[in-house]
N, CA, C and O atoms as CSV, one atom per row, in Angstrom:
chain,resi,resn,atom,element,x,y,z
A,1,MET,N,N,104.208,-71.953,-86.099
A,1,MET,CA,C,105.059,-71.878,-84.968
A,1,MET,C,C,104.198,-72.139,-83.800
A,1,MET,O,O,103.056,-71.682,-83.749
A,2,THR,N,N,104.716,-72.872,-82.842
A,2,THR,CA,C,103.932,-73.237,-81.630
A,2,THR,C,C,103.907,-71.964,-80.691
A,2,THR,O,O,104.577,-70.968,-80.965
A,3,LYS,N,N,103.205,-72.033,-79.716
A,3,LYS,CA,C,103.052,-71.116,-78.682
A,3,LYS,C,C,104.357,-70.852,-77.791
A,3,LYS,O,O,104.707,-69.781,-77.295
A,4,THR,N,N,104.984,-72.094,-77.714
A,4,THR,CA,C,106.259,-71.994,-76.942
A,4,THR,C,C,107.299,-71.305,-77.731
A,4,THR,O,O,108.082,-70.526,-77.186
A,5,GLU,N,N,107.337,-71.568,-79.030
A,5,GLU,CA,C,108.393,-70.869,-79.830
A,5,GLU,C,C,108.144,-69.192,-79.855
A,5,GLU,O,O,109.049,-68.358,-79.807
A,6,ILE,N,N,106.925,-68.949,-79.927
A,6,ILE,CA,C,106.470,-67.558,-79.984
A,6,ILE,C,C,106.897,-66.805,-78.805
A,6,ILE,O,O,107.422,-65.692,-78.822
A,7,ALA,N,N,106.578,-67.629,-77.620
A,7,ALA,CA,C,106.943,-66.969,-76.239
A,7,ALA,C,C,108.277,-66.868,-76.183
A,7,ALA,O,O,108.707,-65.867,-75.611
A,8,THR,N,N,109.183,-67.764,-76.697
A,8,THR,CA,C,110.731,-67.658,-76.635
A,8,THR,C,C,111.128,-66.649,-77.448
A,8,THR,O,O,112.016,-65.932,-76.988
A,9,ILE,N,N,110.694,-66.380,-78.591
A,9,ILE,CA,C,110.962,-65.274,-79.550
A,9,ILE,C,C,110.611,-63.929,-78.773
A,9,ILE,O,O,111.362,-62.954,-78.761
A,10,SER,N,N,109.527,-63.986,-78.203
A,10,SER,CA,C,109.143,-62.666,-77.602
A,10,SER,C,C,109.961,-62.294,-76.345
A,10,SER,O,O,110.233,-61.138,-76.020
A,11,ARG,N,N,110.304,-63.358,-75.710
A,11,ARG,CA,C,111.395,-63.191,-74.576
A,11,ARG,C,C,112.592,-62.632,-75.058
A,11,ARG,O,O,113.136,-61.719,-74.436
A,12,ALA,N,N,113.085,-63.110,-76.160
A,12,ALA,CA,C,114.476,-62.844,-76.698
A,12,ALA,C,C,114.338,-61.352,-77.216
A,12,ALA,O,O,115.330,-60.634,-77.099
A,13,ILE,N,N,113.346,-60.904,-77.701
A,13,ILE,CA,C,113.166,-59.480,-78.217
A,13,ILE,C,C,113.205,-58.596,-77.107
A,13,ILE,O,O,113.870,-57.562,-77.160
A,14,THR,N,N,112.460,-58.961,-75.978
A,14,THR,CA,C,112.434,-58.127,-74.694
A,14,THR,C,C,113.843,-57.905,-74.135
A,14,THR,O,O,114.275,-56.843,-73.687
A,15,ILE,N,N,114.538,-59.153,-74.237
A,15,ILE,CA,C,115.968,-58.992,-73.668
A,15,ILE,C,C,116.850,-58.106,-74.636
A,15,ILE,O,O,117.664,-57.315,-74.161
A,16,LEU,N,N,116.698,-58.230,-75.842
A,16,LEU,CA,C,117.554,-57.408,-76.851
A,16,LEU,C,C,117.218,-56.024,-76.671
A,16,LEU,O,O,118.113,-55.183,-76.583
A,17,ARG,N,N,115.906,-55.691,-76.602
A,17,ARG,CA,C,115.502,-54.304,-76.262
A,17,ARG,C,C,116.112,-53.691,-75.064
A,17,ARG,O,O,116.575,-52.550,-75.079
A,18,SER,N,N,116.105,-54.519,-73.948
A,18,SER,CA,C,116.648,-54.024,-72.774
A,18,SER,C,C,118.097,-53.792,-72.897
A,18,SER,O,O,118.573,-52.826,-72.300
A,19,LEU,N,N,118.944,-54.651,-73.680
A,19,LEU,CA,C,120.180,-54.450,-73.843
A,19,LEU,C,C,120.494,-53.193,-74.724
A,19,LEU,O,O,121.456,-52.487,-74.422
A,20,VAL,N,N,119.771,-52.919,-75.721
A,20,VAL,CA,C,119.975,-51.792,-76.393
A,20,VAL,C,C,119.825,-50.499,-75.523
A,20,VAL,O,O,120.599,-49.547,-75.620
A,21,ASP,N,N,118.864,-50.546,-74.748
A,21,ASP,CA,C,118.557,-49.312,-73.983
A,21,ASP,C,C,119.768,-49.164,-72.782
A,21,ASP,O,O,119.887,-48.076,-72.217
A,22,LYS,N,N,120.637,-50.279,-72.427
A,22,LYS,CA,C,121.463,-50.002,-71.499
A,22,LYS,C,C,122.876,-49.834,-72.114
A,22,LYS,O,O,123.141,-50.436,-73.155
A,23,PRO,N,N,123.786,-49.045,-71.514
A,23,PRO,CA,C,125.163,-48.941,-71.921
A,23,PRO,C,C,125.857,-50.225,-71.637
A,23,PRO,O,O,125.381,-50.956,-70.769
A,24,PRO,N,N,126.889,-50.564,-72.250
A,24,PRO,CA,C,127.658,-51.613,-72.109
A,24,PRO,C,C,128.198,-51.628,-70.624
A,24,PRO,O,O,128.357,-50.577,-70.002
A,25,GLU,N,N,128.480,-52.909,-70.068
A,25,GLU,CA,C,129.059,-53.059,-68.757
A,25,GLU,C,C,130.234,-52.273,-68.466
A,25,GLU,O,O,131.145,-52.284,-69.294
A,26,GLY,N,N,130.350,-51.564,-67.366
A,26,GLY,CA,C,131.370,-50.774,-67.148
A,26,GLY,C,C,131.588,-49.410,-67.821
A,26,GLY,O,O,132.593,-48.717,-67.661
A,27,ARG,N,N,130.521,-49.100,-68.599
A,27,ARG,CA,C,130.679,-47.771,-69.337
A,27,ARG,C,C,129.349,-46.871,-68.858
A,27,ARG,O,O,128.189,-47.272,-68.960
A,28,PRO,N,N,129.665,-45.847,-68.430
A,28,PRO,CA,C,128.605,-44.909,-67.949
A,28,PRO,C,C,127.704,-44.383,-69.097
A,28,PRO,O,O,128.193,-44.317,-70.225
A,29,PRO,N,N,126.553,-44.044,-68.906
A,29,PRO,CA,C,125.567,-43.572,-69.881
A,29,PRO,C,C,126.269,-42.254,-70.610
A,29,PRO,O,O,126.992,-41.498,-69.961
A,30,ALA,N,N,126.026,-42.077,-71.835
A,30,ALA,CA,C,126.666,-40.968,-72.488
A,30,ALA,C,C,126.585,-39.724,-71.925
A,30,ALA,O,O,127.540,-38.947,-71.939
A,31,GLN,N,N,125.332,-39.420,-71.337
A,31,GLN,CA,C,125.310,-38.096,-70.794
A,31,GLN,C,C,126.227,-38.035,-69.521
A,31,GLN,O,O,126.482,-36.884,-69.166
A,32,HIS,N,N,126.679,-38.864,-68.892
A,32,HIS,CA,C,127.555,-38.869,-67.644
A,32,HIS,C,C,129.011,-39.220,-68.091
A,32,HIS,O,O,129.886,-39.247,-67.225
A,33,SER,N,N,129.294,-39.469,-69.285
A,33,SER,CA,C,130.625,-39.841,-69.574
A,33,SER,C,C,131.520,-38.643,-69.425
A,33,SER,O,O,131.088,-37.528,-69.716
A,34,PRO,N,N,132.901,-38.838,-68.932
A,34,PRO,CA,C,133.806,-37.858,-68.835
A,34,PRO,C,C,134.187,-37.121,-70.146
A,34,PRO,O,O,134.636,-35.975,-70.173
A,35,VAL,N,N,133.961,-37.898,-71.223
A,35,VAL,CA,C,134.218,-37.300,-72.588
A,35,VAL,C,C,133.183,-36.351,-72.926
A,35,VAL,O,O,133.467,-35.321,-73.538
A,36,THR,N,N,131.840,-36.663,-72.521
A,36,THR,CA,C,130.876,-35.639,-72.723
A,36,THR,C,C,130.946,-34.359,-71.908
A,36,THR,O,O,130.619,-33.263,-72.364
A,37,ARG,N,N,131.405,-34.570,-70.639
A,37,ARG,CA,C,131.592,-33.552,-69.762
A,37,ARG,C,C,132.835,-32.628,-70.327
A,37,ARG,O,O,132.792,-31.398,-70.316
A,38,PHE,N,N,133.801,-33.295,-70.757
A,38,PHE,CA,C,134.798,-32.603,-71.365
A,38,PHE,C,C,134.504,-31.700,-72.593
A,38,PHE,O,O,134.934,-30.554,-72.725
A,39,ALA,N,N,133.766,-32.323,-73.418
A,39,ALA,CA,C,133.174,-31.502,-74.700
A,39,ALA,C,C,132.355,-30.274,-74.221
A,39,ALA,O,O,132.565,-29.137,-74.641
A,40,GLN,N,N,131.486,-30.567,-73.384
A,40,GLN,CA,C,130.492,-29.505,-72.887
A,40,GLN,C,C,131.188,-28.382,-72.123
A,40,GLN,O,O,130.929,-27.199,-72.342
A,41,GLU,N,N,132.150,-28.821,-71.149
A,41,GLU,CA,C,132.645,-27.813,-70.232
A,41,GLU,C,C,133.928,-27.006,-70.943
A,41,GLU,O,O,134.098,-25.802,-70.751
A,42,TYR,N,N,134.829,-27.829,-71.805
A,42,TYR,CA,C,135.980,-27.253,-72.084
A,42,TYR,C,C,136.097,-26.860,-73.760
A,42,TYR,O,O,137.030,-26.223,-74.248
A,43,LEU,N,N,135.123,-27.306,-74.381
A,43,LEU,CA,C,135.275,-27.102,-75.895
A,43,LEU,C,C,134.249,-26.187,-76.468
A,43,LEU,O,O,133.158,-26.145,-75.898
A,44,ALA,N,N,134.460,-25.428,-77.549
A,44,ALA,CA,C,133.395,-24.534,-78.127
A,44,ALA,C,C,133.505,-24.629,-79.744
A,44,ALA,O,O,134.537,-25.031,-80.282
A,45,PRO,N,N,132.493,-24.275,-80.389
A,45,PRO,CA,C,132.612,-24.301,-81.979
A,45,PRO,C,C,133.419,-23.060,-82.304
A,45,PRO,O,O,133.362,-22.007,-81.669
A,46,ASP,N,N,134.230,-23.318,-83.437
A,46,ASP,CA,C,135.082,-22.221,-84.045
A,46,ASP,C,C,135.266,-22.656,-85.351
A,46,ASP,O,O,135.939,-23.671,-85.527
A,47,PRO,N,N,134.757,-22.031,-86.353
A,47,PRO,CA,C,134.976,-22.513,-87.607
A,47,PRO,C,C,136.368,-22.342,-88.284
A,47,PRO,O,O,136.639,-22.820,-89.386
A,48,ASP,N,N,137.157,-21.668,-87.576
A,48,ASP,CA,C,138.516,-21.422,-87.939
A,48,ASP,C,C,139.627,-22.274,-87.317
A,48,ASP,O,O,140.808,-22.183,-87.653
A,49,ALA,N,N,139.176,-23.072,-86.425
A,49,ALA,CA,C,140.166,-23.876,-85.519
A,49,ALA,C,C,139.983,-25.331,-85.961
A,49,ALA,O,O,139.010,-25.738,-86.595
A,50,ASP,N,N,141.057,-26.096,-85.543
A,50,ASP,CA,C,140.953,-27.646,-85.578
A,50,ASP,C,C,141.814,-28.166,-84.583
A,50,ASP,O,O,142.762,-27.519,-84.138
A,51,PHE,N,N,141.479,-29.474,-84.165
A,51,PHE,CA,C,142.251,-30.130,-83.200
A,51,PHE,C,C,142.477,-31.544,-83.581
A,51,PHE,O,O,141.494,-32.140,-84.021
A,52,GLY,N,N,143.507,-32.135,-83.498
A,52,GLY,CA,C,143.857,-33.531,-83.640
A,52,GLY,C,C,143.273,-34.330,-82.475
A,52,GLY,O,O,143.157,-33.845,-81.350
A,53,CYS,N,N,142.908,-35.585,-82.795
A,53,CYS,CA,C,142.478,-36.386,-81.643
A,53,CYS,C,C,143.420,-36.560,-80.372
A,53,CYS,O,O,143.051,-36.572,-79.198
A,54,GLU,N,N,144.814,-36.703,-80.898
A,54,GLU,CA,C,145.740,-36.797,-79.838
A,54,GLU,C,C,146.011,-35.563,-79.120
A,54,GLU,O,O,146.509,-35.610,-77.996
A,55,GLU,N,N,145.701,-34.387,-79.720
A,55,GLU,CA,C,145.762,-33.227,-78.914
A,55,GLU,C,C,144.681,-33.050,-77.949
A,55,GLU,O,O,144.856,-32.562,-76.832
A,56,LEU,N,N,143.526,-33.470,-78.417
A,56,LEU,CA,C,142.320,-33.380,-77.432
A,56,LEU,C,C,142.608,-34.468,-76.318
A,56,LEU,O,O,142.287,-34.254,-75.149
A,57,TRP,N,N,143.147,-35.496,-76.666
A,57,TRP,CA,C,143.429,-36.456,-75.508
A,57,TRP,C,C,144.573,-35.810,-74.533
A,57,TRP,O,O,144.455,-35.850,-73.309
A,58,LYS,N,N,145.556,-35.282,-75.112
A,58,LYS,CA,C,146.415,-34.564,-74.107
A,58,LYS,C,C,145.868,-33.546,-73.210
A,58,LYS,O,O,146.152,-33.513,-72.012
A,59,PHE,N,N,145.021,-32.650,-73.832
A,59,PHE,CA,C,144.226,-31.620,-73.093
A,59,PHE,C,C,143.319,-32.324,-71.989
A,59,PHE,O,O,143.269,-31.931,-70.824
A,60,PHE,N,N,142.645,-33.355,-72.465
A,60,PHE,CA,C,141.757,-34.056,-71.429
A,60,PHE,C,C,142.586,-34.697,-70.446
A,60,PHE,O,O,142.173,-34.680,-69.286
A,61,HIS,N,N,143.746,-35.294,-70.713
A,61,HIS,CA,C,144.552,-35.926,-69.663
A,61,HIS,C,C,145.136,-34.869,-68.717
A,61,HIS,O,O,145.355,-35.200,-67.552
A,62,GLU,N,N,145.407,-33.612,-69.133
A,62,GLU,CA,C,145.882,-32.556,-68.313
A,62,GLU,C,C,144.682,-32.016,-67.345
A,62,GLU,O,O,144.947,-31.582,-66.224
A,63,ILE,N,N,143.435,-32.066,-67.813
A,63,ILE,CA,C,142.410,-31.807,-66.997
A,63,ILE,C,C,142.038,-32.875,-65.936
A,63,ILE,O,O,141.457,-32.612,-64.883
A,64,VAL,N,N,142.429,-34.080,-66.322
A,64,VAL,CA,C,142.207,-35.178,-65.365
A,64,VAL,C,C,143.127,-35.081,-64.229
A,64,VAL,O,O,142.797,-35.234,-63.052
A,65,GLN,N,N,144.438,-34.786,-64.711
A,65,GLN,CA,C,145.588,-34.649,-63.649
A,65,GLN,C,C,145.333,-33.515,-62.743
A,65,GLN,O,O,145.806,-33.520,-61.607
A,66,ALA,N,N,144.543,-32.452,-63.226
A,66,ALA,CA,C,144.135,-31.367,-62.273
A,66,ALA,C,C,142.950,-31.759,-61.459
A,66,ALA,O,O,142.443,-30.902,-60.736
A,67,GLY,N,N,142.465,-32.940,-61.500
A,67,GLY,CA,C,141.375,-33.315,-60.688
A,67,GLY,C,C,140.174,-32.787,-61.025
A,67,GLY,O,O,139.281,-32.735,-60.180
A,68,GLN,N,N,139.984,-32.318,-62.323
A,68,GLN,CA,C,138.753,-31.705,-62.764
A,68,GLN,C,C,137.733,-32.713,-63.447
A,68,GLN,O,O,136.527,-32.471,-63.496
A,69,LEU,N,N,138.273,-33.790,-63.937
A,69,LEU,CA,C,137.384,-34.855,-64.540
A,69,LEU,C,C,137.919,-36.204,-64.054
A,69,LEU,O,O,139.107,-36.332,-63.757
A,70,PRO,N,N,137.157,-37.077,-63.982
A,70,PRO,CA,C,137.655,-38.639,-63.725
A,70,PRO,C,C,138.412,-39.206,-64.679
A,70,PRO,O,O,138.141,-38.928,-65.847
A,71,PRO,N,N,139.445,-40.056,-64.406
A,71,PRO,CA,C,140.194,-40.624,-65.394
A,71,PRO,C,C,139.591,-41.531,-66.138
A,71,PRO,O,O,138.514,-41.988,-65.754
A,72,MET,N,N,140.173,-41.960,-67.340
A,72,MET,CA,C,139.640,-42.918,-68.409
A,72,MET,C,C,140.926,-43.349,-69.141
A,72,MET,O,O,141.928,-42.637,-69.219
A,73,ARG,N,N,140.798,-44.635,-69.691
A,73,ARG,CA,C,141.848,-45.041,-70.501
A,73,ARG,C,C,141.749,-44.263,-71.913
A,73,ARG,O,O,140.674,-43.849,-72.348
A,74,ARG,N,N,142.926,-44.115,-72.551
A,74,ARG,CA,C,143.034,-43.440,-73.762
A,74,ARG,C,C,142.215,-44.012,-74.801
A,74,ARG,O,O,141.496,-43.328,-75.529
A,75,VAL,N,N,142.331,-45.352,-74.878
A,75,VAL,CA,C,141.569,-46.048,-76.000
A,75,VAL,C,C,140.075,-45.866,-75.856
A,75,VAL,O,O,139.373,-45.840,-76.867
A,76,ILE,N,N,139.529,-45.732,-74.587
A,76,ILE,CA,C,138.189,-45.485,-74.431
A,76,ILE,C,C,137.770,-44.132,-74.914
A,76,ILE,O,O,136.787,-43.928,-75.628
A,77,PHE,N,N,138.714,-43.099,-74.403
A,77,PHE,CA,C,138.455,-41.712,-74.698
A,77,PHE,C,C,138.428,-41.527,-76.390
A,77,PHE,O,O,137.612,-40.834,-76.999
A,78,LEU,N,N,139.356,-42.201,-76.898
A,78,LEU,CA,C,139.380,-41.971,-78.328
A,78,LEU,C,C,138.225,-42.677,-79.076
A,78,LEU,O,O,137.723,-42.200,-80.094
A,79,ARG,N,N,137.840,-43.822,-78.520
A,79,ARG,CA,C,136.628,-44.505,-79.054
A,79,ARG,C,C,135.377,-43.791,-78.775
A,79,ARG,O,O,134.468,-43.941,-79.591
A,80,GLU,N,N,135.185,-43.045,-77.766
A,80,GLU,CA,C,133.915,-42.204,-77.470
A,80,GLU,C,C,133.997,-40.899,-78.238
A,80,GLU,O,O,132.988,-40.394,-78.732
A,81,LEU,N,N,135.104,-40.399,-78.329
A,81,LEU,CA,C,135.312,-38.918,-78.747
A,81,LEU,C,C,134.430,-38.662,-80.063
A,81,LEU,O,O,133.708,-37.665,-80.036
A,82,PRO,N,N,134.421,-39.445,-81.180
A,82,PRO,CA,C,133.716,-39.090,-82.295
A,82,PRO,C,C,132.178,-39.016,-82.199
A,82,PRO,O,O,131.519,-38.190,-82.830
A,83,GLU,N,N,131.677,-39.894,-81.405
A,83,GLU,CA,C,130.224,-39.891,-81.005
A,83,GLU,C,C,129.894,-38.778,-80.173
A,83,GLU,O,O,128.808,-38.236,-80.374
A,84,VAL,N,N,130.697,-38.310,-79.206
A,84,VAL,CA,C,130.423,-37.154,-78.466
A,84,VAL,C,C,130.419,-35.886,-79.228
A,84,VAL,O,O,129.559,-35.020,-79.071
A,85,MET,N,N,131.500,-35.797,-80.139
A,85,MET,CA,C,131.643,-34.581,-81.035
A,85,MET,C,C,130.593,-34.447,-81.985
A,85,MET,O,O,130.229,-33.339,-82.380
A,86,GLU,N,N,130.123,-35.433,-82.344
A,86,GLU,CA,C,128.918,-35.459,-83.329
A,86,GLU,C,C,127.665,-34.978,-82.593
A,86,GLU,O,O,126.981,-34.068,-83.063
A,87,ALA,N,N,127.377,-35.554,-81.498
A,87,ALA,CA,C,126.205,-35.273,-80.581
A,87,ALA,C,C,126.369,-33.696,-80.177
A,87,ALA,O,O,125.418,-32.952,-80.418
A,88,ALA,N,N,127.480,-33.196,-79.604
A,88,ALA,CA,C,127.589,-31.953,-79.028
A,88,ALA,C,C,127.868,-30.768,-79.960
A,88,ALA,O,O,127.532,-29.631,-79.628
A,89,PHE,N,N,128.489,-31.029,-81.137
A,89,PHE,CA,C,128.887,-30.111,-82.026
A,89,PHE,C,C,128.456,-30.356,-83.421
A,89,PHE,O,O,128.671,-29.480,-84.259
A,90,ASN,N,N,127.833,-31.525,-83.771
A,90,ASN,CA,C,127.522,-31.939,-85.075
A,90,ASN,C,C,128.720,-31.921,-85.954
A,90,ASN,O,O,128.620,-31.467,-87.094
A,91,LEU,N,N,130.052,-32.469,-85.418
A,91,LEU,CA,C,131.172,-32.502,-86.204
A,91,LEU,C,C,131.532,-33.953,-86.279
A,91,LEU,O,O,131.356,-34.715,-85.328
A,92,ARG,N,N,132.039,-34.320,-87.424
A,92,ARG,CA,C,132.512,-35.625,-87.806
A,92,ARG,C,C,134.164,-35.591,-87.823
A,92,ARG,O,O,134.851,-34.626,-88.160
A,93,LYS,N,N,134.608,-36.817,-87.399
A,93,LYS,CA,C,136.045,-37.009,-87.477
A,93,LYS,C,C,136.606,-36.623,-88.832
A,93,LYS,O,O,136.030,-37.033,-89.840
A,94,CYS,N,N,137.609,-35.919,-88.921
A,94,CYS,CA,C,138.269,-35.485,-90.216
A,94,CYS,C,C,139.586,-36.408,-90.239
A,94,CYS,O,O,140.170,-36.742,-89.208
A,95,HIS,N,N,139.947,-36.746,-91.406
A,95,HIS,CA,C,141.343,-37.634,-91.524
A,95,HIS,C,C,142.422,-36.895,-92.117
A,95,HIS,O,O,143.459,-37.461,-92.462
A,96,ASN,N,N,142.237,-35.664,-92.253
A,96,ASN,CA,C,143.394,-34.866,-92.926
A,96,ASN,C,C,143.620,-33.569,-92.446
A,96,ASN,O,O,143.657,-32.608,-93.214
A,97,ILE,N,N,143.782,-33.461,-91.179
A,97,ILE,CA,C,144.093,-32.171,-90.522
A,97,ILE,C,C,145.736,-32.270,-90.500
A,97,ILE,O,O,146.318,-33.290,-90.132
A,98,GLU,N,N,146.373,-31.137,-90.921
A,98,GLU,CA,C,147.794,-30.926,-91.033
A,98,GLU,C,C,148.496,-30.649,-89.792
A,98,GLU,O,O,148.172,-29.653,-89.146
A,99,ARG,N,N,149.441,-31.433,-89.378
A,99,ARG,CA,C,150.353,-31.182,-88.223
A,99,ARG,C,C,151.786,-31.536,-88.558
A,99,ARG,O,O,152.102,-32.645,-88.988
A,100,SER,N,N,152.524,-30.682,-88.371
A,100,SER,CA,C,154.065,-31.018,-88.808
A,100,SER,C,C,154.216,-31.633,-90.035
A,100,SER,O,O,155.044,-32.541,-90.102
A,101,GLY,N,N,153.462,-31.265,-91.217
A,101,GLY,CA,C,153.684,-31.823,-92.511
A,101,GLY,C,C,153.028,-33.220,-92.654
A,101,GLY,O,O,153.260,-33.881,-93.666
A,102,ARG,N,N,152.228,-33.686,-91.689
A,102,ARG,CA,C,151.583,-34.957,-91.628
A,102,ARG,C,C,150.087,-34.758,-91.517
A,102,ARG,O,O,149.554,-33.807,-90.944
A,103,ARG,N,N,149.425,-35.819,-92.166
A,103,ARG,CA,C,147.923,-35.721,-91.699
A,103,ARG,C,C,147.631,-36.541,-90.650
A,103,ARG,O,O,148.150,-37.645,-90.485
A,104,VAL,N,N,146.786,-36.023,-89.905
A,104,VAL,CA,C,146.345,-36.687,-88.603
A,104,VAL,C,C,144.906,-36.542,-88.604
A,104,VAL,O,O,144.354,-35.744,-89.362
A,105,ARG,N,N,144.179,-37.382,-87.671
A,105,ARG,CA,C,142.870,-37.404,-87.446
A,105,ARG,C,C,142.434,-36.541,-86.341
A,105,ARG,O,O,143.056,-36.454,-85.282
A,106,GLY,N,N,141.266,-35.853,-86.631
A,106,GLY,CA,C,140.741,-34.757,-85.632
A,106,GLY,C,C,139.477,-34.297,-86.059
A,106,GLY,O,O,138.697,-34.976,-86.726
A,107,PHE,N,N,139.258,-33.056,-85.645
A,107,PHE,CA,C,137.974,-32.395,-85.727
A,107,PHE,C,C,138.272,-30.852,-86.178
A,107,PHE,O,O,139.108,-30.143,-85.618
A,108,ARG,N,N,137.449,-30.441,-87.292
A,108,ARG,CA,C,137.558,-29.098,-87.795
A,108,ARG,C,C,136.519,-28.472,-87.231
A,108,ARG,O,O,135.473,-29.101,-87.071
A,109,GLY,N,N,136.625,-27.116,-86.830
A,109,GLY,CA,C,135.573,-26.438,-86.384
A,109,GLY,C,C,135.281,-26.234,-84.813
A,109,GLY,O,O,134.285,-25.668,-84.363
A,110,ILE,N,N,136.320,-26.792,-84.070
A,110,ILE,CA,C,136.370,-26.731,-82.558
A,110,ILE,C,C,137.614,-26.030,-81.930
A,110,ILE,O,O,138.757,-26.115,-82.381
A,111,THR,N,N,137.259,-25.371,-80.901
A,111,THR,CA,C,138.335,-24.800,-80.170
A,111,THR,C,C,138.231,-25.040,-78.564
A,111,THR,O,O,137.266,-25.650,-78.104
A,112,ILE,N,N,139.145,-24.593,-77.827
A,112,ILE,CA,C,139.169,-24.586,-76.351
A,112,ILE,C,C,138.425,-23.270,-75.868
A,112,ILE,O,O,138.714,-22.133,-76.243
A,113,LYS,N,N,137.424,-23.608,-74.978
A,113,LYS,CA,C,136.749,-22.501,-74.443
A,113,LYS,C,C,137.683,-21.483,-73.641
A,113,LYS,O,O,138.415,-21.972,-72.781
A,114,PRO,N,N,137.714,-20.053,-73.865
A,114,PRO,CA,C,138.529,-19.357,-73.182
A,114,PRO,C,C,138.416,-19.319,-71.595
A,114,PRO,O,O,139.345,-19.065,-70.829
A,115,SER,N,N,137.130,-19.614,-71.255
A,115,SER,CA,C,136.906,-19.683,-69.829
A,115,SER,C,C,136.724,-21.194,-69.273
A,115,SER,O,O,135.901,-21.509,-68.414
A,116,ALA,N,N,137.606,-22.049,-69.891
A,116,ALA,CA,C,137.674,-23.451,-69.499
A,116,ALA,C,C,138.239,-23.746,-68.037
A,116,ALA,O,O,137.925,-24.742,-67.385
A,117,GLY,N,N,139.056,-22.817,-67.639
A,117,GLY,CA,C,139.455,-23.044,-66.219
A,117,GLY,C,C,140.886,-23.714,-66.112
A,117,GLY,O,O,141.362,-23.954,-65.002
A,118,GLN,N,N,141.528,-23.995,-67.214
A,118,GLN,CA,C,142.879,-24.555,-67.161
A,118,GLN,C,C,143.927,-23.552,-66.961
A,118,GLN,O,O,143.820,-22.368,-67.279
A,119,PRO,N,N,144.967,-24.111,-66.404
A,119,PRO,CA,C,145.950,-23.006,-66.172
A,119,PRO,C,C,146.455,-22.468,-67.370
A,119,PRO,O,O,146.570,-23.161,-68.381
A,120,PRO,N,N,146.812,-21.095,-67.320
A,120,PRO,CA,C,147.224,-20.338,-68.637
A,120,PRO,C,C,148.221,-21.062,-69.519
A,120,PRO,O,O,148.084,-21.074,-70.743
A,121,ALA,N,N,149.214,-21.658,-68.908
A,121,ALA,CA,C,150.269,-22.219,-69.607
A,121,ALA,C,C,149.746,-23.458,-70.558
A,121,ALA,O,O,150.132,-23.617,-71.716
A,122,VAL,N,N,148.821,-24.294,-69.892
A,122,VAL,CA,C,148.299,-25.217,-70.658
A,122,VAL,C,C,147.367,-24.758,-71.741
A,122,VAL,O,O,147.300,-25.420,-72.777
A,123,GLU,N,N,146.672,-23.722,-71.590
A,123,GLU,CA,C,145.738,-23.156,-72.548
A,123,GLU,C,C,146.600,-22.685,-73.667
A,123,GLU,O,O,146.310,-23.017,-74.817
A,124,ALA,N,N,147.601,-21.964,-73.430
A,124,ALA,CA,C,148.627,-21.372,-74.396
A,124,ALA,C,C,149.212,-22.593,-75.275
A,124,ALA,O,O,149.276,-22.521,-76.503
A,125,GLU,N,N,149.543,-23.483,-74.693
A,125,GLU,CA,C,150.245,-24.801,-75.380
A,125,GLU,C,C,149.200,-25.485,-76.214
A,125,GLU,O,O,149.473,-25.907,-77.337
A,126,ILE,N,N,147.999,-25.601,-75.675
A,126,ILE,CA,C,146.955,-26.336,-76.462
A,126,ILE,C,C,146.570,-25.411,-77.706
A,126,ILE,O,O,146.438,-25.895,-78.830
A,127,ARG,N,N,146.400,-24.076,-77.445
A,127,ARG,CA,C,145.989,-23.244,-78.469
A,127,ARG,C,C,147.023,-23.189,-79.689
A,127,ARG,O,O,146.646,-23.167,-80.860
A,128,LYS,N,N,148.437,-23.166,-79.273
A,128,LYS,CA,C,149.486,-23.237,-80.127
A,128,LYS,C,C,149.650,-24.382,-81.047
A,128,LYS,O,O,149.931,-24.286,-82.242
A,129,ALA,N,N,149.447,-25.483,-80.382
A,129,ALA,CA,C,149.241,-26.878,-81.029
A,129,ALA,C,C,148.194,-26.886,-81.874
A,129,ALA,O,O,148.394,-27.345,-82.998
A,130,GLY,N,N,146.953,-26.421,-81.553
A,130,GLY,CA,C,145.724,-26.477,-82.468
A,130,GLY,C,C,145.688,-25.420,-83.439
A,130,GLY,O,O,144.739,-25.429,-84.223
A,131,GLY,N,N,146.507,-24.556,-83.526
A,131,GLY,CA,C,146.611,-23.611,-84.517
A,131,GLY,C,C,145.472,-22.465,-84.452
A,131,GLY,O,O,145.119,-21.732,-85.376
A,132,ALA,N,N,145.063,-22.492,-83.327
A,132,ALA,CA,C,143.971,-21.448,-82.980
A,132,ALA,C,C,144.514,-20.112,-82.509
A,132,ALA,O,O,143.741,-19.203,-82.204
């Protein structure tokens, strides 16, 4: 290999490393993500409870509408949710949570924090839907 080729490869490696360290364009770093804040501020471990991804999305959406978290698209929320749940609670997405006789995707071992600050009606509805 020539010195020019080695220099080109070295620059390419430097660029690739910088891209790995940066979040994708338009996406905040994980620690500042609304999904991360949602998990940290509104969810708690509970071995007897489970929630479907759609139930968590509905709860997140209610919190956004209350002005407590910044909005984000549903598809982005659902894409980030498994990574955040694993980092925050060491939980992996489960594909066989029972809801109305059907299997749905979600997380076992998670519940809504009692002090999450949501309106009581919303908390009661979420708990009822989650089976907690």
